[in-house]
C-alpha positions in Angstrom: -16.4 -104.1 -57.8 -13.6 -105.8 -55.9 -10.3 -104.0 -55.4 -7.3 -105.9 -54.2 -4.9 -103.5 -52.4 -2.6 -106.1 -51.0 -1.5 -107.8 -54.3 -2.3 -111.2 -55.7 -2.4 -113.0 -52.4 -5.9 -113.5 -51.1 -6.1 -113.4 -47.3 -8.6 -115.7 -45.6 -9.0 -115.0 -42.0 -11.4 -115.9 -39.2 -11.6 -115.8 -35.5 -10.0 -119.2 -35.3 -6.9 -118.0 -37.1 -6.4 -114.8 -35.0 -3.4 -116.2 -33.0 -1.6 -117.1 -36.2 -2.5 -113.7 -37.8 -1.2 -111.8 -34.8 2.0 -113.8 -34.8 2.5 -113.0 -38.5 1.9 -109.3 -37.9 4.3 -109.2 -35.0 7.0 -111.1 -37.0 6.6 -108.6 -39.8 6.9 -105.6 -37.5 9.6 -106.8 -35.1 11.7 -109.4 -37.0 11.5 -109.2 -40.8 11.4 -105.4 -41.4 15.2 -105.0 -40.8 16.2 -101.6 -39.6 12.6 -100.6 -38.9 12.2 -103.5 -36.5 15.3 -102.5 -34.6 13.9 -99.0 -34.3 10.6 -100.3 -33.0 12.4 -102.5 -30.5 14.5 -99.5 -29.4 11.3 -97.5 -28.7 9.9 -100.4 -26.6 13.0 -101.5 -24.7 15.2 -98.4 -24.1 13.7 -96.0 -21.7 15.5 -92.8 -22.5 14.9 -89.7 -24.7 17.8 -90.5 -27.0 16.7 -94.0 -27.8 16.6 -93.2 -31.6 19.7 -91.0 -31.7 22.2 -91.9 -34.5 25.1 -91.3 -32.1 24.2 -94.3 -30.0 23.2 -96.7 -32.8 25.9 -99.3 -32.2 25.3 -99.4 -28.4 21.5 -99.6 -28.5 21.4 -102.0 -31.5 23.7 -104.4 -29.5 21.1 -104.3 -26.6 18.1 -104.7 -28.9 19.4 -107.5 -31.0 19.5 -109.8 -28.0 15.7 -109.7 -27.8 13.6 -112.2 -29.8 9.9 -111.9 -30.4 9.3 -114.4 -27.6 11.4 -112.3 -25.2 9.4 -109.2 -26.1 6.1 -111.0 -25.3 7.4 -112.8 -22.2 8.8 -109.6 -20.6 5.5 -107.8 -21.5 7.0 -105.2 -23.9 4.3 -106.5 -26.2 1.0 -107.3 -24.5 -1.5 -109.5 -26.4 -4.0 -109.4 -23.6 -4.9 -105.8 -22.6 -5.4 -105.0 -19.0 -8.9 -103.5 -18.7 -10.3 -102.9 -15.3 -13.9 -103.8 -15.0 -15.9 -102.3 -12.2 -18.8 -104.1 -10.5 -22.3 -103.1 -11.6 
């Protein structure tokens, strides 16, 4: 039995398409989800305990809207290559 939880769209993915798949996921999270994407960006960019407070929405949204997906990756708010230390054997 095959159950399609995503909808009518069939997703074909392979290791060769990983960079495109990652790009699509990042765009869905940080660009196309509207207010949720701004909240995610605020959590990444603004380093204060009140980063999600409704009182400072206008101030923080003005800061966050300047960042594009490329800026988030270039300034390493989003890391695609994890830093894993490997010791010698």
